[in-house]
ChimeraX commands (.cxc) that place a marker at each C-alpha (Angstrom):
marker #1 position 20.20,115.82,56.12 radius 0.5
marker #1 position 18.87,112.62,53.86 radius 0.5
marker #1 position 21.80,110.36,53.11 radius 0.5
marker #1 position 21.54,107.75,50.23 radius 0.5
marker #1 position 22.03,103.88,51.15 radius 0.5
marker #1 position 24.18,103.25,47.91 radius 0.5
marker #1 position 27.87,105.15,47.82 radius 0.5
marker #1 position 31.40,104.39,47.47 radius 0.5
marker #1 position 35.13,105.12,48.12 radius 0.5
marker #1 position 38.75,104.24,48.46 radius 0.5
marker #1 position 41.64,105.56,49.71 radius 0.5
marker #1 position 45.45,104.55,49.53 radius 0.5
marker #1 position 48.02,104.82,52.52 radius 0.5
marker #1 position 51.56,103.43,53.53 radius 0.5
marker #1 position 53.07,102.86,56.90 radius 0.5
marker #1 position 56.95,101.53,56.78 radius 0.5
marker #1 position 57.39,98.97,54.38 radius 0.5
marker #1 position 53.66,98.39,54.10 radius 0.5
marker #1 position 51.12,99.63,51.34 radius 0.5
marker #1 position 47.46,99.06,51.32 radius 0.5
marker #1 position 44.07,100.09,49.24 radius 0.5
marker #1 position 40.54,100.80,51.05 radius 0.5
marker #1 position 37.44,100.05,48.98 radius 0.5
marker #1 position 34.18,100.87,50.92 radius 0.5
marker #1 position 30.82,100.29,48.92 radius 0.5
marker #1 position 26.97,99.93,50.03 radius 0.5
marker #1 position 23.85,99.00,48.41 radius 0.5
marker #1 position 20.08,99.12,49.34 radius 0.5
marker #1 position 18.86,96.79,52.21 radius 0.5
marker #1 position 16.15,96.26,54.66 radius 0.5
marker #1 position 18.82,96.58,57.56 radius 0.5
marker #1 position 22.69,97.52,58.49 radius 0.5
marker #1 position 24.67,94.49,57.26 radius 0.5
marker #1 position 28.43,94.95,57.32 radius 0.5
marker #1 position 30.92,92.65,55.29 radius 0.5
marker #1 position 34.64,92.82,55.78 radius 0.5
marker #1 position 37.34,91.36,53.91 radius 0.5
marker #1 position 40.96,92.43,55.83 radius 0.5
marker #1 position 43.95,91.00,56.57 radius 0.5
marker #1 position 43.84,88.03,59.66 radius 0.5
marker #1 position 47.12,88.54,60.38 radius 0.5
marker #1 position 46.80,92.37,61.75 radius 0.5
marker #1 position 45.18,91.57,65.07 radius 0.5
marker #1 position 42.05,93.47,65.94 radius 0.5
marker #1 position 42.20,95.23,62.99 radius 0.5
marker #1 position 39.02,93.70,61.96 radius 0.5
marker #1 position 36.86,94.50,65.27 radius 0.5
marker #1 position 38.05,98.36,64.67 radius 0.5
marker #1 position 36.90,98.48,61.25 radius 0.5
marker #1 position 33.60,97.42,61.98 radius 0.5
marker #1 position 33.14,99.17,65.06 radius 0.5
marker #1 position 33.73,102.27,62.80 radius 0.5
marker #1 position 31.67,101.25,60.19 radius 0.5
marker #1 position 28.21,100.68,62.51 radius 0.5
marker #1 position 28.73,104.23,63.93 radius 0.5
marker #1 position 28.89,105.72,60.69 radius 0.5
marker #1 position 26.07,103.86,59.12 radius 0.5
marker #1 position 22.68,103.13,60.15 radius 0.5
marker #1 position 21.53,100.92,57.25 radius 0.5
marker #1 position 22.44,99.37,53.60 radius 0.5
marker #1 position 24.64,96.42,52.81 radius 0.5
marker #1 position 27.97,97.47,53.52 radius 0.5
marker #1 position 31.20,95.91,52.39 radius 0.5
marker #1 position 34.35,96.66,53.18 radius 0.5
marker #1 position 37.91,95.67,51.61 radius 0.5
marker #1 position 41.58,96.23,52.04 radius 0.5
marker #1 position 44.21,94.90,50.05 radius 0.5
marker #1 position 47.61,95.55,52.44 radius 0.5
marker #1 position 51.16,94.84,50.21 radius 0.5
marker #1 position 54.61,94.93,51.77 radius 0.5
marker #1 position 56.86,97.17,49.55 radius 0.5
marker #1 position 60.24,96.26,48.28 radius 0.5
marker #1 position 62.35,95.52,51.74 radius 0.5
marker #1 position 66.20,94.66,51.17 radius 0.5
marker #1 position 66.11,92.50,54.85 radius 0.5
marker #1 position 68.25,92.39,57.25 radius 0.5
marker #1 position 72.19,90.87,56.67 radius 0.5
marker #1 position 73.53,88.38,59.24 radius 0.5
marker #1 position 76.01,86.20,60.21 radius 0.5
marker #1 position 74.62,82.35,60.96 radius 0.5
marker #1 position 76.71,81.16,63.77 radius 0.5
marker #1 position 76.05,77.55,63.69 radius 0.5
marker #1 position 77.12,77.81,59.85 radius 0.5
marker #1 position 80.29,79.95,60.55 radius 0.5
marker #1 position 81.74,77.46,63.32 radius 0.5
marker #1 position 80.69,74.71,60.73 radius 0.5
marker #1 position 82.74,76.14,57.92 radius 0.5
marker #1 position 85.36,77.33,60.13 radius 0.5
marker #1 position 85.65,73.69,61.21 radius 0.5
marker #1 position 85.77,72.47,57.48 radius 0.5
marker #1 position 88.55,74.62,56.80 radius 0.5
marker #1 position 90.39,73.62,59.35 radius 0.5
marker #1 position 90.10,70.02,58.26 radius 0.5
marker #1 position 90.79,71.07,55.11 radius 0.5
marker #1 position 93.96,72.73,55.95 radius 0.5
marker #1 position 95.42,69.60,58.45 radius 0.5
marker #1 position 94.94,67.33,55.39 radius 0.5
marker #1 position 96.83,69.73,52.75 radius 0.5
marker #1 position 99.62,69.80,55.22 radius 0.5
marker #1 position 99.85,66.43,55.97 radius 0.5
marker #1 position 100.48,65.73,52.32 radius 0.5
marker #1 position 102.95,68.48,52.05 radius 0.5
marker #1 position 100.55,71.40,50.19 radius 0.5
marker #1 position 100.84,75.24,51.53 radius 0.5
marker #1 position 97.53,76.35,51.05 radius 0.5
marker #1 position 96.85,80.51,51.37 radius 0.5
marker #1 position 94.86,81.30,54.58 radius 0.5
marker #1 position 91.43,81.86,53.56 radius 0.5
marker #1 position 90.45,86.04,53.79 radius 0.5
marker #1 position 87.22,86.91,55.85 radius 0.5
marker #1 position 85.32,87.53,52.74 radius 0.5
marker #1 position 85.81,83.67,51.24 radius 0.5
marker #1 position 84.13,82.72,54.53 radius 0.5
marker #1 position 81.59,85.07,54.42 radius 0.5
marker #1 position 80.78,83.60,50.75 radius 0.5
marker #1 position 80.86,80.27,52.07 radius 0.5
marker #1 position 77.29,78.37,52.00 radius 0.5
marker #1 position 74.68,79.53,54.90 radius 0.5
marker #1 position 77.25,81.45,57.16 radius 0.5
marker #1 position 75.19,84.67,55.85 radius 0.5
marker #1 position 71.45,85.22,55.67 radius 0.5
marker #1 position 69.10,87.40,54.59 radius 0.5
marker #1 position 66.53,88.30,57.32 radius 0.5
marker #1 position 62.72,89.21,56.90 radius 0.5
marker #1 position 62.35,91.51,59.49 radius 0.5
marker #1 position 59.31,90.43,61.86 radius 0.5
marker #1 position 56.73,92.90,61.98 radius 0.5
marker #1 position 54.83,94.39,65.06 radius 0.5
marker #1 position 51.31,94.97,63.74 radius 0.5
marker #1 position 50.27,97.41,66.17 radius 0.5
marker #1 position 51.96,100.28,64.38 radius 0.5
marker #1 position 50.09,99.05,61.13 radius 0.5
marker #1 position 46.83,98.47,62.39 radius 0.5
marker #1 position 47.12,101.83,64.53 radius 0.5
marker #1 position 47.70,103.64,60.87 radius 0.5
marker #1 position 45.30,101.73,59.32 radius 0.5
marker #1 position 42.61,102.50,62.19 radius 0.5
marker #1 position 43.60,106.29,61.84 radius 0.5
marker #1 position 42.64,106.61,58.02 radius 0.5
marker #1 position 39.15,105.35,58.83 radius 0.5
marker #1 position 37.58,108.85,59.24 radius 0.5
marker #1 position 38.67,109.84,56.24 radius 0.5
marker #1 position 37.80,106.87,54.32 radius 0.5
marker #1 position 34.21,107.03,55.87 radius 0.5
marker #1 position 33.92,110.76,55.53 radius 0.5
marker #1 position 34.42,110.56,52.06 radius 0.5
marker #1 position 32.02,107.81,51.68 radius 0.5
marker #1 position 29.20,109.40,53.76 radius 0.5
marker #1 position 29.80,112.47,51.44 radius 0.5
marker #1 position 29.36,110.81,48.40 radius 0.5
marker #1 position 25.93,109.16,49.61 radius 0.5
marker #1 position 25.22,112.76,50.89 radius 0.5
marker #1 position 25.24,114.02,47.65 radius 0.5
marker #1 position 23.27,111.37,46.63 radius 0.5
marker #1 position 20.42,111.82,48.99 radius 0.5
marker #1 position 20.25,115.60,48.10 radius 0.5
marker #1 position 18.95,114.51,45.12 radius 0.5
marker #1 position 16.33,111.92,46.54 radius 0.5
marker #1 position 15.21,114.61,48.93 radius 0.5
marker #1 position 14.41,117.15,45.93 radius 0.5
marker #1 position 12.29,114.17,44.10 radius 0.5
marker #1 position 11.05,112.96,46.94 radius 0.5
marker #1 position 9.80,116.39,48.23 radius 0.5
marker #1 position 8.50,117.46,44.46 radius 0.5
marker #1 position 6.93,113.98,45.04 radius 0.5
marker #1 position 5.06,115.06,48.41 radius 0.5
marker #1 position 4.23,118.10,46.51 radius 0.5
marker #1 position 2.03,116.63,43.99 radius 0.5
marker #1 position 0.55,113.96,46.43 radius 0.5
marker #1 position -0.81,117.60,48.28 radius 0.5
marker #1 position -1.98,118.84,44.96 radius 0.5
marker #1 position -3.41,115.64,43.80 radius 0.5
marker #1 position -5.75,115.69,47.48 radius 0.5
marker #1 position -6.81,119.31,47.07 radius 0.5
marker #1 position -8.15,118.21,43.66 radius 0.5
marker #1 position -9.79,115.27,45.74 radius 0.5
marker #1 position -11.25,117.40,47.87 radius 0.5
marker #1 position -12.76,119.71,45.25 radius 0.5
marker #1 position -13.97,117.44,43.35 radius 0.5
marker #1 position -16.20,116.03,45.89 radius 0.5
marker #1 position -19.21,118.80,45.73 radius 0.5
marker #1 position -18.94,118.02,41.58 radius 0.5
marker #1 position -19.53,114.25,42.60 radius 0.5
marker #1 position -22.29,114.99,44.96 radius 0.5
marker #1 position -24.45,117.08,42.24 radius 0.5
marker #1 position -24.10,114.33,40.19 radius 0.5
marker #1 position -25.07,111.37,42.35 radius 0.5
marker #1 position -27.83,113.59,43.46 radius 0.5
marker #1 position -28.92,113.89,39.66 radius 0.5
marker #1 position -28.59,110.11,39.24 radius 0.5
marker #1 position -30.93,109.49,42.07 radius 0.5
marker #1 position -33.54,111.89,41.15 radius 0.5
marker #1 position -33.16,110.29,37.94 radius 0.5
marker #1 position -33.57,106.64,38.98 radius 0.5
marker #1 position -36.28,107.69,41.75 radius 0.5
marker #1 position -38.49,109.10,39.08 radius 0.5
marker #1 position -38.05,105.53,36.57 radius 0.5
marker #1 position -38.72,104.29,40.19 radius 0.5
marker #1 position -41.95,106.26,40.59 radius 0.5
marker #1 position -43.50,105.57,36.77 radius 0.5
marker #1 position -43.26,102.35,37.31 radius 0.5
marker #1 position -44.69,101.88,40.59 radius 0.5
marker #1 position -47.41,103.22,42.58 radius 0.5
marker #1 position -45.01,104.87,45.02 radius 0.5
marker #1 position -42.18,104.72,46.79 radius 0.5
marker #1 position -41.70,104.62,50.79 radius 0.5
marker #1 position -39.64,107.30,51.89 radius 0.5
marker #1 position -38.04,106.15,54.63 radius 0.5
marker #1 position -36.53,103.32,52.42 radius 0.5
marker #1 position -35.40,106.17,50.15 radius 0.5
marker #1 position -33.94,108.19,52.94 radius 0.5
marker #1 position -32.10,105.14,54.07 radius 0.5
marker #1 position -30.57,104.13,50.79 radius 0.5
marker #1 position -29.51,107.80,50.57 radius 0.5
marker #1 position -28.21,107.49,53.99 radius 0.5
marker #1 position -25.98,104.37,53.00 radius 0.5
marker #1 position -24.28,105.61,49.92 radius 0.5
marker #1 position -23.67,108.84,51.37 radius 0.5
marker #1 position -21.11,106.53,54.01 radius 0.5
marker #1 position -19.96,104.15,51.15 radius 0.5
marker #1 position -18.93,107.11,49.40 radius 0.5
marker #1 position -18.09,109.24,51.94 radius 0.5
marker #1 position -13.80,109.72,51.38 radius 0.5
marker #1 position -13.57,112.96,53.84 radius 0.5
marker #1 position -11.72,110.56,56.49 radius 0.5
marker #1 position -9.36,109.30,53.42 radius 0.5
marker #1 position -8.41,111.98,52.40 radius 0.5
marker #1 position -7.81,113.72,55.65 radius 0.5
marker #1 position -5.24,110.64,56.18 radius 0.5
marker #1 position -3.72,111.84,53.34 radius 0.5
marker #1 position -2.94,115.31,54.49 radius 0.5
marker #1 position -1.52,113.68,57.62 radius 0.5
marker #1 position 0.32,111.40,55.79 radius 0.5
marker #1 position 2.19,114.58,53.63 radius 0.5
marker #1 position 3.10,116.54,56.65 radius 0.5
marker #1 position 4.71,113.61,58.47 radius 0.5
marker #1 position 6.56,112.93,54.87 radius 0.5
marker #1 position 7.88,116.35,55.37 radius 0.5
marker #1 position 8.42,116.05,58.47 radius 0.5
marker #1 position 11.07,112.94,57.87 radius 0.5
marker #1 position 12.03,115.27,55.08 radius 0.5
marker #1 position 13.68,117.96,57.20 radius 0.5
marker #1 position 14.61,115.59,60.53 radius 0.5
marker #1 position 18.00,114.41,61.68 radius 0.5
marker #1 position 17.46,111.19,61.91 radius 0.5
marker #1 position 17.47,107.91,59.78 radius 0.5
marker #1 position 14.48,107.94,58.23 radius 0.5
marker #1 position 14.12,105.38,55.81 radius 0.5
marker #1 position 12.21,102.67,57.49 radius 0.5
marker #1 position 9.77,105.21,58.57 radius 0.5
marker #1 position 8.92,106.58,54.86 radius 0.5
marker #1 position 9.05,103.17,53.91 radius 0.5
marker #1 position 6.02,102.51,56.29 radius 0.5
marker #1 position 4.42,105.65,55.23 radius 0.5
marker #1 position 4.34,104.46,51.60 radius 0.5
marker #1 position 2.22,101.55,52.92 radius 0.5
marker #1 position -0.32,103.99,54.49 radius 0.5
marker #1 position -0.28,106.42,51.05 radius 0.5
marker #1 position -0.89,103.32,48.90 radius 0.5
marker #1 position -3.86,102.11,51.36 radius 0.5
marker #1 position -5.58,105.45,51.31 radius 0.5
marker #1 position -5.58,106.28,47.19 radius 0.5
marker #1 position -6.48,102.56,46.94 radius 0.5
marker #1 position -9.68,103.55,49.53 radius 0.5
marker #1 position -10.36,106.62,47.20 radius 0.5
marker #1 position -10.48,104.85,44.28 radius 0.5
marker #1 position -13.02,102.04,45.52 radius 0.5
marker #1 position -15.41,104.60,46.97 radius 0.5
marker #1 position -14.93,107.33,44.01 radius 0.5
marker #1 position -18.03,106.54,42.15 radius 0.5
marker #1 position -17.31,109.43,39.77 radius 0.5
marker #1 position -14.63,109.47,36.81 radius 0.5
marker #1 position -12.66,112.79,38.17 radius 0.5
marker #1 position -12.07,111.28,41.58 radius 0.5
marker #1 position -11.36,107.98,40.10 radius 0.5
marker #1 position -8.96,109.74,37.70 radius 0.5
marker #1 position -6.98,111.80,40.70 radius 0.5
marker #1 position -6.89,108.12,42.69 radius 0.5
marker #1 position -5.29,106.58,39.78 radius 0.5
marker #1 position -2.68,109.73,39.53 radius 0.5
marker #1 position -2.16,109.33,43.15 radius 0.5
marker #1 position -1.20,105.76,43.17 radius 0.5
marker #1 position 1.01,106.30,40.20 radius 0.5
marker #1 position 2.95,108.84,41.56 radius 0.5
marker #1 position 2.88,106.82,45.72 radius 0.5
marker #1 position 4.25,103.75,43.84 radius 0.5
marker #1 position 7.17,106.05,42.11 radius 0.5
marker #1 position 7.66,107.76,45.74 radius 0.5
marker #1 position 8.08,104.31,47.12 radius 0.5
marker #1 position 10.39,102.68,44.57 radius 0.5
marker #1 position 13.16,106.33,45.61 radius 0.5
marker #1 position 12.29,105.60,49.10 radius 0.5
marker #1 position 14.11,102.20,48.87 radius 0.5
marker #1 position 17.61,103.95,48.43 radius 0.5
marker #1 position 16.83,106.46,51.72 radius 0.5
marker #1 position 19.04,105.51,54.76 radius 0.5
marker link #1:1,2 radius 0.2
marker link #1:2,3 radius 0.2
marker link #1:3,4 radius 0.2
marker link #1:4,5 radius 0.2
marker link #1:5,6 radius 0.2
marker link #1:6,7 radius 0.2
marker link #1:7,8 radius 0.2
marker link #1:8,9 radius 0.2
marker link #1:9,10 radius 0.2
marker link #1:10,11 radius 0.2
marker link #1:11,12 radius 0.2
marker link #1:12,13 radius 0.2
marker link #1:13,14 radius 0.2
marker link #1:14,15 radius 0.2
marker link #1:15,16 radius 0.2
marker link #1:16,17 radius 0.2
marker link #1:17,18 radius 0.2
marker link #1:18,19 radius 0.2
marker link #1:19,20 radius 0.2
marker link #1:20,21 radius 0.2
marker link #1:21,22 radius 0.2
marker link #1:22,23 radius 0.2
marker link #1:23,24 radius 0.2
marker link #1:24,25 radius 0.2
marker link #1:25,26 radius 0.2
marker link #1:26,27 radius 0.2
marker link #1:27,28 radius 0.2
marker link #1:28,29 radius 0.2
marker link #1:29,30 radius 0.2
marker link #1:30,31 radius 0.2
marker link #1:31,32 radius 0.2
marker link #1:32,33 radius 0.2
marker link #1:33,34 radius 0.2
marker link #1:34,35 radius 0.2
marker link #1:35,36 radius 0.2
marker link #1:36,37 radius 0.2
marker link #1:37,38 radius 0.2
marker link #1:38,39 radius 0.2
marker link #1:39,40 radius 0.2
marker link #1:40,41 radius 0.2
marker link #1:41,42 radius 0.2
marker link #1:42,43 radius 0.2
marker link #1:43,44 radius 0.2
marker link #1:44,45 radius 0.2
marker link #1:45,46 radius 0.2
marker link #1:46,47 radius 0.2
marker link #1:47,48 radius 0.2
marker link #1:48,49 radius 0.2
marker link #1:49,50 radius 0.2
marker link #1:50,51 radius 0.2
marker link #1:51,52 radius 0.2
marker link #1:52,53 radius 0.2
marker link #1:53,54 radius 0.2
marker link #1:54,55 radius 0.2
marker link #1:55,56 radius 0.2
marker link #1:56,57 radius 0.2
marker link #1:57,58 radius 0.2
marker link #1:58,59 radius 0.2
marker link #1:59,60 radius 0.2
marker link #1:60,61 radius 0.2
marker link #1:61,62 radius 0.2
marker link #1:62,63 radius 0.2
marker link #1:63,64 radius 0.2
marker link #1:64,65 radius 0.2
marker link #1:65,66 radius 0.2
marker link #1:66,67 radius 0.2
marker link #1:67,68 radius 0.2
marker link #1:68,69 radius 0.2
marker link #1:69,70 radius 0.2
marker link #1:70,71 radius 0.2
marker link #1:71,72 radius 0.2
marker link #1:72,73 radius 0.2
marker link #1:73,74 radius 0.2
marker link #1:74,75 radius 0.2
marker link #1:75,76 radius 0.2
marker link #1:76,77 radius 0.2
marker link #1:77,78 radius 0.2
marker link #1:78,79 radius 0.2
marker link #1:79,80 radius 0.2
marker link #1:80,81 radius 0.2
marker link #1:81,82 radius 0.2
marker link #1:82,83 radius 0.2
marker link #1:83,84 radius 0.2
marker link #1:84,85 radius 0.2
marker link #1:85,86 radius 0.2
marker link #1:86,87 radius 0.2
marker link #1:87,88 radius 0.2
marker link #1:88,89 radius 0.2
marker link #1:89,90 radius 0.2
marker link #1:90,91 radius 0.2
marker link #1:91,92 radius 0.2
marker link #1:92,93 radius 0.2
marker link #1:93,94 radius 0.2
marker link #1:94,95 radius 0.2
marker link #1:95,96 radius 0.2
marker link #1:96,97 radius 0.2
marker link #1:97,98 radius 0.2
marker link #1:98,99 radius 0.2
marker link #1:99,100 radius 0.2
marker link #1:100,101 radius 0.2
marker link #1:101,102 radius 0.2
marker link #1:102,103 radius 0.2
marker link #1:103,104 radius 0.2
marker link #1:104,105 radius 0.2
marker link #1:105,106 radius 0.2
marker link #1:106,107 radius 0.2
marker link #1:107,108 radius 0.2
marker link #1:108,109 radius 0.2
marker link #1:109,110 radius 0.2
marker link #1:110,111 radius 0.2
marker link #1:111,112 radius 0.2
marker link #1:112,113 radius 0.2
marker link #1:113,114 radius 0.2
marker link #1:114,115 radius 0.2
marker link #1:115,116 radius 0.2
marker link #1:116,117 radius 0.2
marker link #1:117,118 radius 0.2
marker link #1:118,119 radius 0.2
marker link #1:119,120 radius 0.2
marker link #1:120,121 radius 0.2
marker link #1:121,122 radius 0.2
marker link #1:122,123 radius 0.2
marker link #1:123,124 radius 0.2
marker link #1:124,125 radius 0.2
marker link #1:125,126 radius 0.2
marker link #1:126,127 radius 0.2
marker link #1:127,128 radius 0.2
marker link #1:128,129 radius 0.2
marker link #1:129,130 radius 0.2
marker link #1:130,131 radius 0.2
marker link #1:131,132 radius 0.2
marker link #1:132,133 radius 0.2
marker link #1:133,134 radius 0.2
marker link #1:134,135 radius 0.2
marker link #1:135,136 radius 0.2
marker link #1:136,137 radius 0.2
marker link #1:137,138 radius 0.2
marker link #1:138,139 radius 0.2
marker link #1:139,140 radius 0.2
marker link #1:140,141 radius 0.2
marker link #1:141,142 radius 0.2
marker link #1:142,143 radius 0.2
marker link #1:143,144 radius 0.2
marker link #1:144,145 radius 0.2
marker link #1:145,146 radius 0.2
marker link #1:146,147 radius 0.2
marker link #1:147,148 radius 0.2
marker link #1:148,149 radius 0.2
marker link #1:149,150 radius 0.2
marker link #1:150,151 radius 0.2
marker link #1:151,152 radius 0.2
marker link #1:152,153 radius 0.2
marker link #1:153,154 radius 0.2
marker link #1:154,155 radius 0.2
marker link #1:155,156 radius 0.2
marker link #1:156,157 radius 0.2
marker link #1:157,158 radius 0.2
marker link #1:158,159 radius 0.2
marker link #1:159,160 radius 0.2
marker link #1:160,161 radius 0.2
marker link #1:161,162 radius 0.2
marker link #1:162,163 radius 0.2
marker link #1:163,164 radius 0.2
marker link #1:164,165 radius 0.2
marker link #1:165,166 radius 0.2
marker link #1:166,167 radius 0.2
marker link #1:167,168 radius 0.2
marker link #1:168,169 radius 0.2
marker link #1:169,170 radius 0.2
marker link #1:170,171 radius 0.2
marker link #1:171,172 radius 0.2
marker link #1:172,173 radius 0.2
marker link #1:173,174 radius 0.2
marker link #1:174,175 radius 0.2
marker link #1:175,176 radius 0.2
marker link #1:176,177 radius 0.2
marker link #1:177,178 radius 0.2
marker link #1:178,179 radius 0.2
marker link #1:179,180 radius 0.2
marker link #1:180,181 radius 0.2
marker link #1:181,182 radius 0.2
marker link #1:182,183 radius 0.2
marker link #1:183,184 radius 0.2
marker link #1:184,185 radius 0.2
marker link #1:185,186 radius 0.2
marker link #1:186,187 radius 0.2
marker link #1:187,188 radius 0.2
marker link #1:188,189 radius 0.2
marker link #1:189,190 radius 0.2
marker link #1:190,191 radius 0.2
marker link #1:191,192 radius 0.2
marker link #1:192,193 radius 0.2
marker link #1:193,194 radius 0.2
marker link #1:194,195 radius 0.2
marker link #1:195,196 radius 0.2
marker link #1:196,197 radius 0.2
marker link #1:197,198 radius 0.2
marker link #1:198,199 radius 0.2
marker link #1:199,200 radius 0.2
marker link #1:200,201 radius 0.2
marker link #1:201,202 radius 0.2
marker link #1:202,203 radius 0.2
marker link #1:203,204 radius 0.2
marker link #1:204,205 radius 0.2
marker link #1:205,206 radius 0.2
marker link #1:206,207 radius 0.2
marker link #1:207,208 radius 0.2
marker link #1:208,209 radius 0.2
marker link #1:209,210 radius 0.2
marker link #1:210,211 radius 0.2
marker link #1:211,212 radius 0.2
marker link #1:212,213 radius 0.2
marker link #1:213,214 radius 0.2
marker link #1:214,215 radius 0.2
marker link #1:215,216 radius 0.2
marker link #1:216,217 radius 0.2
marker link #1:217,218 radius 0.2
marker link #1:218,219 radius 0.2
marker link #1:219,220 radius 0.2
marker link #1:220,221 radius 0.2
marker link #1:221,222 radius 0.2
marker link #1:222,223 radius 0.2
marker link #1:223,224 radius 0.2
marker link #1:224,225 radius 0.2
marker link #1:225,226 radius 0.2
marker link #1:226,227 radius 0.2
marker link #1:227,228 radius 0.2
marker link #1:228,229 radius 0.2
marker link #1:229,230 radius 0.2
marker link #1:230,231 radius 0.2
marker link #1:231,232 radius 0.2
marker link #1:232,233 radius 0.2
marker link #1:233,234 radius 0.2
marker link #1:234,235 radius 0.2
marker link #1:235,236 radius 0.2
marker link #1:236,237 radius 0.2
marker link #1:237,238 radius 0.2
marker link #1:238,239 radius 0.2
marker link #1:239,240 radius 0.2
marker link #1:240,241 radius 0.2
marker link #1:241,242 radius 0.2
marker link #1:242,243 radius 0.2
marker link #1:243,244 radius 0.2
marker link #1:244,245 radius 0.2
marker link #1:245,246 radius 0.2
marker link #1:246,247 radius 0.2
marker link #1:247,248 radius 0.2
marker link #1:248,249 radius 0.2
marker link #1:249,250 radius 0.2
marker link #1:250,251 radius 0.2
marker link #1:251,252 radius 0.2
marker link #1:252,253 radius 0.2
marker link #1:253,254 radius 0.2
marker link #1:254,255 radius 0.2
marker link #1:255,256 radius 0.2
marker link #1:256,257 radius 0.2
marker link #1:257,258 radius 0.2
marker link #1:258,259 radius 0.2
marker link #1:259,260 radius 0.2
marker link #1:260,261 radius 0.2
marker link #1:261,262 radius 0.2
marker link #1:262,263 radius 0.2
marker link #1:263,264 radius 0.2
marker link #1:264,265 radius 0.2
marker link #1:265,266 radius 0.2
marker link #1:266,267 radius 0.2
marker link #1:267,268 radius 0.2
marker link #1:268,269 radius 0.2
marker link #1:269,270 radius 0.2
marker link #1:270,271 radius 0.2
marker link #1:271,272 radius 0.2
marker link #1:272,273 radius 0.2
marker link #1:273,274 radius 0.2
marker link #1:274,275 radius 0.2
marker link #1:275,276 radius 0.2
marker link #1:276,277 radius 0.2
marker link #1:277,278 radius 0.2
marker link #1:278,279 radius 0.2
marker link #1:279,280 radius 0.2
marker link #1:280,281 radius 0.2
marker link #1:281,282 radius 0.2
marker link #1:282,283 radius 0.2
marker link #1:283,284 radius 0.2
marker link #1:284,285 radius 0.2
marker link #1:285,286 radius 0.2
marker link #1:286,287 radius 0.2
marker link #1:287,288 radius 0.2
marker link #1:288,289 radius 0.2
marker link #1:289,290 radius 0.2
marker link #1:290,291 radius 0.2
marker link #1:291,292 radius 0.2
marker link #1:292,293 radius 0.2
marker link #1:293,294 radius 0.2
marker link #1:294,295 radius 0.2
marker link #1:295,296 radius 0.2
view
């Protein structure tokens, strides 16, 4: 399966008073670069996320963001013993002072005392982040599966495009092979014409020198080796697309080899039809190279 390096996925979840949103996205890169933005107050979470991502992705610039929010929490109401003691001491002091003045005060109720400043306080419960971290980590497989599913769909489209481009390269290679015979006839006719001009203007030509020149031209313009390599590269590209391993780097290298052979073919062509085929090859190879940049 061919995977694209580009992809996106988002997922929401909650655990206890916490809610969260995951966001993962990736773009092209030469290697694997994982960038995380996760809360640092959840101990150990970053390491878990990085391990999960590197186990699911082999290439690309991957960004993972996690936003965790505490949902509505009324907290815990509790007595503050120190404040209660101060309040009771204060009430006793007020009662004694009133008695000394001959005043009778109604005894305060428990409700009255709890309304005094600081006697009751609301405390936000201190969370043990281990359960939250476990819930977050448990959701990572679902997030990464959604992410990789999108990359696989894009990869399938890429594979169809690349397969068509490989077919075009194979067809153009076959056309170049067929054009060799036509070029040979054209070259022979050109040499005969040139030799006739030489013979008409000189006392003769050295037969050995003519043979050497013909052999040199044949060597310099022979493209059979380039065509053989192009066919081998086509077979290698098909093998990579049908394989199970990540193939982006290997395809990228193969594009360099395709381009090298097409350049050599053009430089050796010396025949309009072959030159045209070579230029068409270069155009298809360049288009394929751009698509390969997206393959994981």
